[in-house]
LUMRO-803848 format. One record per atom (N, C-alpha, C, O, CB): residue number from 1; atom name; z negated, y, x. Coordinates in steps of 0.001 Angstrom, whole numbers, m for minus. Glycine has a CB too. Example, Ala and Ser with C-alpha at 12.3 -4.5 7.8 and 13.67 -1.06 7.14 Angstrom:
REM LUMRO-803848
<num 1; atome N; w m7800; v m5690; u 13190> $
<num 1; atome CA; w m7800; v m4500; u 12300> $
<num 1; atome C; w m7800; v m3300; u 13200> $
<num 1; atome O; w m8465; v m3319; u 14236> $
<num 1; atome CB; w m9046; v m4473; u 11308> $
<num 2; atome N; w m7080; v m2250; u 12850> $
<num 2; atome CA; w m7140; v m1060; u 13670> $
<num 2; atome C; w m7870; v 30; u 12900> $
<num 2; atome O; w m8039; v 1138; u 13409> $
<num 2; atome CB; w m5725; v m598; u 14084> $
***
This chain:
REM LUMRO-803848
<num 1; atome N; w 22049; v 15191; u m21366> $
<num 1; atome CA; w 20803; v 15579; u m20729> $
<num 1; atome C; w 20877; v 17050; u m20330> $
<num 1; atome O; w 21877; v 17511; u m19780> $
<num 1; atome CB; w 20512; v 14687; u m19498> $
<num 2; atome N; w 19843; v 17747; u m20606> $
<num 2; atome CA; w 19816; v 19138; u m20207> $
<num 2; atome C; w 19041; v 19286; u m18896> $
<num 2; atome O; w 18620; v 18302; u m18288> $
<num 2; atome CB; w 19191; v 20007; u m21315> $
<num 3; atome N; w 18870; v 20518; u m18487> $
<num 3; atome CA; w 18238; v 20789; u m17188> $
<num 3; atome C; w 16814; v 20260; u m17125> $
<num 3; atome O; w 16421; v 19697; u m16103> $
<num 3; atome CB; w 18240; v 22285; u m16904> $
<num 4; atome N; w 16035; v 20423; u m18174> $
<num 4; atome CA; w 14635; v 20013; u m18156> $
<num 4; atome C; w 14479; v 18514; u m17947> $
<num 4; atome O; w 13625; v 18073; u m17178> $
<num 4; atome CB; w 13959; v 20422; u m19444> $
<num 5; atome N; w 15315; v 17724; u m18643> $
<num 5; atome CA; w 15235; v 16268; u m18490> $
<num 5; atome C; w 15612; v 15849; u m17078> $
<num 5; atome O; w 14945; v 15006; u m16476> $
<num 5; atome CB; w 16147; v 15567; u m19508> $
<num 6; atome N; w 16687; v 16439; u m16546> $
<num 6; atome CA; w 17093; v 16104; u m15176> $
<num 6; atome C; w 16032; v 16516; u m14163> $
<num 6; atome O; w 15782; v 15800; u m13193> $
<num 6; atome CB; w 18424; v 16779; u m14837> $
<num 7; atome N; w 15418; v 17654; u m14384> $
<num 7; atome CA; w 14367; v 18125; u m13479> $
<num 7; atome C; w 13173; v 17178; u m13499> $
<num 7; atome O; w 12628; v 16850; u m12445> $
<num 7; atome CB; w 13923; v 19545; u m13862> $
<num 8; atome N; w 12761; v 16740; u m14679> $
<num 8; atome CA; w 11633; v 15816; u m14797> $
<num 8; atome C; w 11959; v 14488; u m14136> $
<num 8; atome O; w 11123; v 13930; u m13425> $
<num 8; atome CB; w 11262; v 15598; u m16270> $
<num 9; atome N; w 13165; v 13972; u m14359> $
<num 9; atome CA; w 13558; v 12706; u m13737> $
<num 9; atome C; w 13627; v 12833; u m12217> $
<num 9; atome O; w 13233; v 11913; u m11500> $
<num 9; atome CB; w 14912; v 12240; u m14286> $
<num 10; atome N; w 14116; v 13950; u m11729> $
<num 10; atome CA; w 14183; v 14177; u m10287> $
<num 10; atome C; w 12803; v 14275; u m9665> $
<num 10; atome O; w 12551; v 13703; u m8604> $
<num 10; atome CB; w 14967; v 15438; u m9991> $
<num 11; atome N; w 11917; v 14995; u m10318> $
<num 11; atome CA; w 10547; v 15101; u m9799> $
<num 11; atome C; w 9838; v 13753; u m9848> $
<num 11; atome O; w 9041; v 13445; u m8962> $
<num 11; atome CB; w 9748; v 16144; u m10597> $
<num 12; atome N; w 10117; v 12942; u m10872> $
<num 12; atome CA; w 9536; v 11604; u m10941> $
<num 12; atome C; w 10028; v 10743; u m9784> $
<num 12; atome O; w 9247; v 9992; u m9199> $
<num 12; atome CB; w 9877; v 10936; u m12280> $
<num 13; atome N; w 11314; v 10843; u m9445> $
<num 13; atome CA; w 11853; v 10063; u m8331> $
<num 13; atome C; w 11257; v 10511; u m6996> $
<num 13; atome O; w 10947; v 9679; u m6143> $
<num 13; atome CB; w 13379; v 10184; u m8289> $
<num 14; atome N; w 11098; v 11809; u m6817> $
<num 14; atome CA; w 10484; v 12315; u m5584> $
<num 14; atome C; w 9028; v 11861; u m5498> $
<num 14; atome O; w 8570; v 11447; u m4433> $
<num 14; atome CB; w 10572; v 13864; u m5522> $
<num 15; atome N; w 8306; v 11936; u m6603> $
<num 15; atome CA; w 6918; v 11486; u m6631> $
<num 15; atome C; w 6791; v 9999; u m6347> $
<num 15; atome O; w 5857; v 9571; u m5670> $
<num 15; atome CB; w 6297; v 11804; u m7970> $
<num 16; atome N; w 7736; v 9200; u m6867> $
<num 16; atome CA; w 7706; v 7765; u m6605> $
<num 16; atome C; w 7942; v 7483; u m5125> $
<num 16; atome O; w 7300; v 6605; u m4548> $
<num 16; atome CB; w 8756; v 7041; u m7458> $
<num 17; atome N; w 8846; v 8213; u m4520> $
<num 17; atome CA; w 9083; v 8042; u m3085> $
<num 17; atome C; w 7869; v 8411; u m2260> $
<num 17; atome O; w 7549; v 7737; u m1282> $
<num 17; atome CB; w 10264; v 8874; u m2645> $
<num 18; atome N; w 7194; v 9475; u m2648> $
<num 18; atome CA; w 5983; v 9867; u m1927> $
<num 18; atome C; w 4853; v 8864; u m2139> $
<num 18; atome O; w 4049; v 8634; u m1235> $
<num 18; atome CB; w 5534; v 11257; u m2370> $
<num 19; atome N; w 4787; v 8266; u m3328> $
<num 19; atome CA; w 3736; v 7288; u m3603> $
<num 19; atome C; w 3937; v 6021; u m2773> $
<num 19; atome O; w 2961; v 5388; u m2369> $
<num 19; atome CB; w 3706; v 6941; u m5097> $
<num 20; atome N; w 5180; v 5650; u m2519> $
<num 20; atome CA; w 5447; v 4445; u m1737> $
<num 20; atome C; w 5064; v 4649; u m272> $
<num 20; atome O; w 4821; v 3677; u 443> $
<num 20; atome CB; w 6926; v 4053; u m1850> $
<num 21; atome N; w 5011; v 5886; u 176> $
<num 21; atome CA; w 4583; v 6161; u 1546> $
<num 21; atome C; w 3146; v 5680; u 1764> $
<num 21; atome O; w 2727; v 5469; u 2901> $
<num 21; atome CB; w 4699; v 7671; u 1857> $
<num 22; atome N; w 2398; v 5509; u 678> $
<num 22; atome CA; w 1025; v 5007; u 790> $
<num 22; atome C; w 979; v 3605; u 1385> $
<num 22; atome O; w m94; v 3147; u 1777> $
<num 22; atome CB; w 353; v 5008; u m575> $
<num 23; atome N; w 2100; v 2919; u 1462> $
<num 23; atome CA; w 2133; v 1579; u 2054> $
<num 23; atome C; w 2116; v 1583; u 3567> $
<num 23; atome O; w 1918; v 531; u 4175> $
<num 23; atome CB; w 3345; v 852; u 1586> $
<num 24; atome N; w 2315; v 2721; u 4193> $
<num 24; atome CA; w 2320; v 2781; u 5661> $
<num 24; atome C; w 924; v 2550; u 6227> $
<num 24; atome O; w 759; v 1810; u 7197> $
<num 24; atome CB; w 2860; v 4137; u 6141> $
<num 25; atome N; w m68; v 3174; u 5631> $
<num 25; atome CA; w m1443; v 3054; u 6122> $
<num 25; atome C; w m1960; v 1628; u 6119> $
<num 25; atome O; w m2467; v 1169; u 7142> $
<num 25; atome CB; w m2354; v 3907; u 5297> $
<num 26; atome N; w m1850; v 902; u 5000> $
<num 26; atome CA; w m2310; v m484; u 5014> $
<num 26; atome C; w m1557; v m1364; u 6004> $
<num 26; atome O; w m2146; v m2267; u 6598> $
<num 26; atome CB; w m2186; v m1067; u 3642> $
<num 27; atome N; w m283; v m1115; u 6186> $
<num 27; atome CA; w 476; v m1907; u 7156> $
<num 27; atome C; w m40; v m1722; u 8568> $
<num 27; atome O; w m205; v m2687; u 9313> $
<num 27; atome CB; w 1942; v m1541; u 7100> $
<num 28; atome N; w m290; v m485; u 8926> $
<num 28; atome CA; w m828; v m197; u 10261> $
<num 28; atome C; w m2240; v m771; u 10399> $
<num 28; atome O; w m2575; v m1368; u 11422> $
<num 28; atome CB; w m840; v 1332; u 10527> $
<num 29; atome N; w m3060; v m586; u 9368> $
<num 29; atome CA; w m4429; v m1086; u 9420> $
<num 29; atome C; w m4502; v m2596; u 9507> $
<num 29; atome O; w m5339; v m3135; u 10231> $
<num 29; atome CB; w m5188; v m622; u 8218> $
<num 30; atome N; w m3646; v m3281; u 8787> $
<num 30; atome CA; w m3648; v m4736; u 8832> $
<num 30; atome C; w m3159; v m5250; u 10181> $
<num 30; atome O; w m3654; v m6260; u 10681> $
<num 30; atome CB; w m2782; v m5300; u 7714> $
<num 31; atome N; w m2205; v m4566; u 10758> $
<num 31; atome CA; w m1744; v m4964; u 12097> $
<num 31; atome C; w m2832; v m4800; u 13135> $
<num 31; atome O; w m3012; v m5661; u 13997> $
<num 31; atome CB; w m526; v m4152; u 12505> $
<num 32; atome N; w m3557; v m3696; u 13055> $
<num 32; atome CA; w m4654; v m3471; u 13998> $
<num 32; atome C; w m5742; v m4522; u 13797> $
<num 32; atome O; w m6273; v m5057; u 14771> $
<num 32; atome CB; w m5241; v m2048; u 13826> $
<num 33; atome N; w m6078; v m4824; u 12534> $
<num 33; atome CA; w m7115; v m5817; u 12249> $
<num 33; atome C; w m6710; v m7194; u 12771> $
<num 33; atome O; w m7535; v m7902; u 13349> $
<num 33; atome CB; w m7392; v m5886; u 10739> $
<num 34; atome N; w m5459; v m7577; u 12575> $
<num 34; atome CA; w m4999; v m8883; u 13059> $
<num 34; atome C; w m5028; v m8936; u 14582> $
<num 34; atome O; w m5391; v m9960; u 15162> $
<num 34; atome CB; w m3580; v m9180; u 12548> $
<num 35; atome N; w m4653; v m7853; u 15223> $
<num 35; atome CA; w m4691; v m7825; u 16686> $
<num 35; atome C; w m6100; v m7943; u 17230> $
<num 35; atome O; w m6338; v m8678; u 18189> $
<num 35; atome CB; w m4060; v m6555; u 17196> $
<num 36; atome N; w m7034; v m7228; u 16629> $
<num 36; atome CA; w m8425; v m7313; u 17077> $
<num 36; atome C; w m9016; v m8695; u 16777> $
<num 36; atome O; w m9810; v m9215; u 17561> $
<num 36; atome CB; w m9272; v m6216; u 16402> $
<num 37; atome N; w m8631; v m9285; u 15653> $
<num 37; atome CA; w m9121; v m10625; u 15332> $
<num 37; atome C; w m8584; v m11652; u 16321> $
<num 37; atome O; w m9312; v m12555; u 16736> $
<num 37; atome CB; w m8725; v m11012; u 13901> $
<num 38; atome N; w m7319; v m11522; u 16700> $
<num 38; atome CA; w m6756; v m12446; u 17694> $
<num 38; atome C; w m7462; v m12297; u 19030> $
<num 38; atome O; w m7721; v m13289; u 19711> $
<num 38; atome CB; w m5248; v m12204; u 17867> $
<num 39; atome N; w m7775; v m11069; u 19409> $
<num 39; atome CA; w m8503; v m10848; u 20655> $
<num 39; atome C; w m9916; v m11425; u 20569> $
<num 39; atome O; w m10420; v m11985; u 21543> $
<num 39; atome CB; w m8561; v m9348; u 20982> $
<num 40; atome N; w m10552; v m11289; u 19409> $
<num 40; atome CA; w m11907; v m11823; u 19254> $
<num 40; atome C; w m11912; v m13340; u 19305> $
<num 40; atome O; w m12819; v m13936; u 19886> $
<num 40; atome CB; w m12521; v m11345; u 17943> $
<num 41; atome N; w m10910; v m13974; u 18701> $
<num 41; atome CA; w m10820; v m15436; u 18769> $
<num 41; atome C; w m10550; v m15871; u 20201> $
<num 41; atome O; w m11057; v m16907; u 20632> $
<num 41; atome CB; w m9713; v m15968; u 17826> $
<num 42; atome N; w m9768; v m15109; u 20941> $
<num 42; atome CA; w m9518; v m15433; u 22346> $
<num 42; atome C; w m10789; v m15360; u 23181> $
<num 42; atome O; w m10956; v m16135; u 24122> $
<num 42; atome CB; w m8472; v m14495; u 22923> $
<num 43; atome N; w m11679; v m14444; u 22849> $
<num 43; atome CA; w m12939; v m14332; u 23588> $
<num 43; atome C; w m13950; v m15382; u 23158> $
<num 43; atome O; w m14720; v m15877; u 23982> $
<num 43; atome CB; w m13533; v m12949; u 23403> $
<num 44; atome N; w m13956; v m15730; u 21861> $
<num 44; atome CA; w m14960; v m16660; u 21342> $
<num 44; atome C; w m14296; v m17611; u 20338> $
<num 44; atome O; w m14363; v m17361; u 19135> $
<num 44; atome CB; w m16145; v m15886; u 20674> $
<num 45; atome N; w m13668; v m18677; u 20793> $
<num 45; atome CA; w m12959; v m19596; u 19885> $
<num 45; atome C; w m13886; v m20299; u 18891> $
<num 45; atome O; w m13432; v m20741; u 17835> $
<num 45; atome CB; w m12216; v m20640; u 20693> $
<num 46; atome N; w m15149; v m20404; u 19208> $
<num 46; atome CA; w m16078; v m21078; u 18303> $
<num 46; atome C; w m16317; v m20324; u 17011> $
<num 46; atome O; w m16706; v m20931; u 16013> $
<num 46; atome CB; w m17381; v m21295; u 18988> $
<num 47; atome N; w m16102; v m19041; u 17000> $
<num 47; atome CA; w m16335; v m18216; u 15812> $
<num 47; atome C; w m15048; v m17947; u 15046> $
<num 47; atome O; w m14960; v m16963; u 14311> $
<num 47; atome CB; w m16983; v m16898; u 16207> $
<num 48; atome N; w m14062; v m18799; u 15208> $
<num 48; atome CA; w m12754; v m18555; u 14606> $
<num 48; atome C; w m12827; v m18467; u 13084> $
<num 48; atome O; w m12197; v m17585; u 12500> $
<num 48; atome CB; w m11786; v m19649; u 15009> $
<num 49; atome N; w m13569; v m19344; u 12428> $
<num 49; atome CA; w m13596; v m19330; u 10967> $
<num 49; atome C; w m14275; v m18059; u 10434> $
<num 49; atome O; w m13823; v m17485; u 9443> $
<num 49; atome CB; w m14321; v m20578; u 10440> $
<num 50; atome N; w m15347; v m17628; u 11082> $
<num 50; atome CA; w m16018; v m16400; u 10639> $
<num 50; atome C; w m15133; v m15178; u 10868> $
<num 50; atome O; w m15075; v m14281; u 10026> $
<num 50; atome CB; w m17356; v m16224; u 11374> $
<num 51; atome N; w m14450; v m15144; u 12003> $
<num 51; atome CA; w m13568; v m14010; u 12309> $
<num 51; atome C; w m12415; v m13964; u 11309> $
<num 51; atome O; w m12060; v m12894; u 10814> $
<num 51; atome CB; w m13021; v m14111; u 13762> $
<num 52; atome N; w m11837; v m15116; u 11016> $
<num 52; atome CA; w m10716; v m15166; u 10072> $
<num 52; atome C; w m11151; v m14708; u 8685> $
<num 52; atome O; w m10430; v m13969; u 8014> $
<num 52; atome CB; w m10136; v m16588; u 10000> $
<num 53; atome N; w m12336; v m15151; u 8255> $
<num 53; atome CA; w m12837; v m14758; u 6938> $
<num 53; atome C; w m13014; v m13250; u 6839> $
<num 53; atome O; w m12586; v m12637; u 5862> $
<num 53; atome CB; w m14160; v m15457; u 6642> $
<num 54; atome N; w m13636; v m12656; u 7835> $
<num 54; atome CA; w m13855; v m11212; u 7812> $
<num 54; atome C; w m12540; v m10441; u 7901> $
<num 54; atome O; w m12384; v m9403; u 7258> $
<num 54; atome CB; w m14776; v m10803; u 8955> $
<num 55; atome N; w m11593; v m10945; u 8696> $
<num 55; atome CA; w m10303; v m10270; u 8823> $
<num 55; atome C; w m9556; v m10286; u 7486> $
<num 55; atome O; w m9019; v m9262; u 7063> $
<num 55; atome CB; w m9450; v m10940; u 9923> $
<num 56; atome N; w m9523; v m11443; u 6824> $
<num 56; atome CA; w m8808; v m11533; u 5551> $
<num 56; atome C; w m9469; v m10685; u 4472> $
<num 56; atome O; w m8778; v m10093; u 3643> $
<num 56; atome CB; w m8729; v m12982; u 5092> $
<num 57; atome N; w m10788; v m10619; u 4473> $
<num 57; atome CA; w m11483; v m9766; u 3515> $
<num 57; atome C; w m11141; v m8295; u 3756> $
<num 57; atome O; w m10873; v m7557; u 2808> $
<num 57; atome CB; w m13003; v m9984; u 3606> $
<num 58; atome N; w m11150; v m7873; u 5002> $
<num 58; atome CA; w m10795; v m6494; u 5326> $
<num 58; atome C; w m9354; v m6170; u 4992> $
<num 58; atome O; w m9053; v m5074; u 4520> $
<num 58; atome CB; w m11042; v m6228; u 6782> $
<num 59; atome N; w m8462; v m7116; u 5233> $
<num 59; atome CA; w m7063; v m6868; u 4907> $
<num 59; atome C; w m6837; v m6804; u 3401> $
<num 59; atome O; w m5996; v m6036; u 2935> $
<num 59; atome CB; w m6184; v m7946; u 5516> $
<num 60; atome N; w m7569; v m7591; u 2646> $
<num 60; atome CA; w m7434; v m7538; u 1187> $
<num 60; atome C; w m7897; v m6186; u 656> $
<num 60; atome O; w m7278; v m5632; u m252> $
<num 60; atome CB; w m8240; v m8674; u 524> $
<num 61; atome N; w m8962; v m5660; u 1205> $
<num 61; atome CA; w m9450; v m4348; u 776> $
<num 61; atome C; w m8455; v m3257; u 1168> $
<num 61; atome O; w m8213; v m2333; u 392> $
<num 61; atome CB; w m10837; v m4055; u 1390> $
<num 62; atome N; w m7880; v m3359; u 2363> $
<num 62; atome CA; w m6929; v m2344; u 2823> $
<num 62; atome C; w m5632; v m2389; u 2011> $
<num 62; atome O; w m4983; v m1359; u 1826> $
<num 62; atome CB; w m6622; v m2542; u 4314> $
<num 63; atome N; w m5256; v m3555; u 1535> $
<num 63; atome CA; w m3993; v m3696; u 826> $
<num 63; atome C; w m4027; v m3024; u m548> $
<num 63; atome O; w m2977; v m2692; u m1097> $
<num 63; atome CB; w m3649; v m5166; u 674> $
<num 64; atome N; w m5214; v m2822; u m1103> $
<num 64; atome CA; w m5284; v m2220; u m2434> $
<num 64; atome C; w m4684; v m818; u m2444> $
<num 64; atome O; w m4116; v m403; u m3454> $
<num 64; atome CB; w m6732; v m2171; u m2917> $
<num 65; atome N; w m4797; v m88; u m1350> $
<num 65; atome CA; w m4204; v 1253; u m1291> $
<num 65; atome C; w m2694; v 1182; u m1457> $
<num 65; atome O; w m2112; v 1960; u m2213> $
<num 65; atome CB; w m4556; v 1944; u 38> $
<num 66; atome N; w m2064; v 258; u m759> $
<num 66; atome CA; w m619; v 101; u m884> $
<num 66; atome C; w m204; v m347; u m2267> $
<num 66; atome O; w 823; v 97; u m2781> $
<num 66; atome CB; w m117; v m880; u 131> $
<num 67; atome N; w m995; v m1230; u m2884> $
<num 67; atome CA; w m667; v m1688; u m4228> $
<num 67; atome C; w m814; v m572; u m5261> $
<num 67; atome O; w m28; v m488; u m6204> $
<num 67; atome CB; w m1549; v m2864; u m4607> $
<num 68; atome N; w m1819; v 281; u m5084> $
<num 68; atome CA; w m1967; v 1411; u m5990> $
<num 68; atome C; w m778; v 2364; u m5851> $
<num 68; atome O; w m288; v 2883; u m6854> $
<num 68; atome CB; w m3289; v 2154; u m5716> $
<num 69; atome N; w m315; v 2598; u m4638> $
<num 69; atome CA; w 858; v 3443; u m4438> $
<num 69; atome C; w 2092; v 2861; u m5097> $
<num 69; atome O; w 2874; v 3585; u m5712> $
<num 69; atome CB; w 1114; v 3643; u m2962> $
<num 70; atome N; w 2271; v 1539; u m4968> $
<num 70; atome CA; w 3409; v 876; u m5609> $
<num 70; atome C; w 3302; v 973; u m7128> $
<num 70; atome O; w 4307; v 1193; u m7804> $
<num 70; atome CB; w 3490; v m600; u m5175> $
<num 71; atome N; w 2106; v 813; u m7668> $
<num 71; atome CA; w 1910; v 922; u m9110> $
<num 71; atome C; w 2255; v 2319; u m9606> $
<num 71; atome O; w 2914; v 2467; u m10635> $
<num 71; atome CB; w 470; v 574; u m9480> $
<num 72; atome N; w 1822; v 3328; u m8892> $
<num 72; atome CA; w 2137; v 4703; u m9282> $
<num 72; atome C; w 3645; v 4941; u m9227> $
<num 72; atome O; w 4202; v 5594; u m10110> $
<num 72; atome CB; w 1403; v 5707; u m8369> $
<num 73; atome N; w 4305; v 4418; u m8200> $
<num 73; atome CA; w 5757; v 4587; u m8084> $
<num 73; atome C; w 6481; v 3916; u m9246> $
<num 73; atome O; w 7411; v 4489; u m9813> $
<num 73; atome CB; w 6260; v 4014; u m6751> $
<num 74; atome N; w 6062; v 2711; u m9602> $
<num 74; atome CA; w 6707; v 2011; u m10717> $
<num 74; atome C; w 6486; v 2764; u m12023> $
<num 74; atome O; w 7399; v 2887; u m12839> $
<num 74; atome CB; w 6170; v 571; u m10836> $
<num 75; atome N; w 5276; v 3264; u m12215> $
<num 75; atome CA; w 5011; v 4035; u m13429> $
<num 75; atome C; w 5860; v 5302; u m13486> $
<num 75; atome O; w 6370; v 5660; u m14548> $
<num 75; atome CB; w 3530; v 4398; u m13511> $
<num 76; atome N; w 6013; v 5974; u m12359> $
<num 76; atome CA; w 6818; v 7197; u m12347> $
<num 76; atome C; w 8297; v 6918; u m12615> $
<num 76; atome O; w 8986; v 7728; u m13234> $
<num 76; atome CB; w 6665; v 7908; u m11011> $
<num 77; atome N; w 8772; v 5776; u m12147> $
<num 77; atome CA; w 10194; v 5482; u m12320> $
<num 77; atome C; w 10541; v 4947; u m13701> $
<num 77; atome O; w 11600; v 5268; u m14241> $
<num 77; atome CB; w 10631; v 4495; u m11289> $
<num 78; atome N; w 9659; v 4133; u m14277> $
<num 78; atome CA; w 10039; v 3419; u m15503> $
<num 78; atome C; w 9340; v 3891; u m16766> $
<num 78; atome O; w 9776; v 3554; u m17866> $
<num 78; atome CB; w 9770; v 1980; u m15330> $
<num 79; atome N; w 8268; v 4661; u m16639> $
<num 79; atome CA; w 7582; v 5198; u m17818> $
<num 79; atome C; w 7850; v 6695; u m17830> $
<num 79; atome O; w 7482; v 7408; u m16897> $
<num 79; atome CB; w 6021; v 4882; u m17799> $
<num 80; atome N; w 8481; v 7157; u m18873> $
<num 80; atome CA; w 8879; v 8567; u m18933> $
<num 80; atome C; w 8166; v 9260; u m20092> $
<num 80; atome O; w 8788; v 9521; u m21122> $
<num 80; atome CB; w 10418; v 8700; u m19088> $
<num 81; atome N; w 6877; v 9564; u m19948> $
<num 81; atome CA; w 6156; v 10146; u m21083> $
<num 81; atome C; w 6521; v 11615; u m21353> $
<num 81; atome O; w 6291; v 12101; u m22461> $
<num 81; atome CB; w 4668; v 10038; u m20841> $
<num 82; atome N; w 7075; v 12320; u m20384> $
<num 82; atome CA; w 7357; v 13734; u m20576> $
<num 82; atome C; w 8707; v 13994; u m21226> $
<num 82; atome O; w 8988; v 15115; u m21652> $
<num 82; atome CB; w 7294; v 14440; u m19264> $
<num 83; atome N; w 9548; v 12959; u m21306> $
<num 83; atome CA; w 10855; v 13160; u m21911> $
<num 83; atome C; w 10749; v 13069; u m23426> $
<num 83; atome O; w 9971; v 12271; u m23949> $
<num 83; atome CB; w 11864; v 12134; u m21378> $
<num 84; atome N; w 11523; v 13874; u m24127> $
<num 84; atome CA; w 11462; v 13853; u m25601> $
<num 84; atome C; w 12063; v 12581; u m26183> $
<num 84; atome O; w 12088; v 12411; u m27402> $
<num 84; atome CB; w 12190; v 15066; u m26176> $
***
């Protein structure tokens, strides 16, 4: 391997690490959503099914950001289109 190949592989690894950082936001957002949903159920137990449905829908939408980051990281690590 020459310098160019090592440089490309190193930059791909750094990029993959940065892409995985995208998982922090959904984790924080889902924790906040679950906490607010638990508080809402505590205030109004009769609306538990509606609150749970909305919370799970919101968490599913928030999780897509983390999954996209993971997909980009996997592509950077295992697909090497720039190498000869």
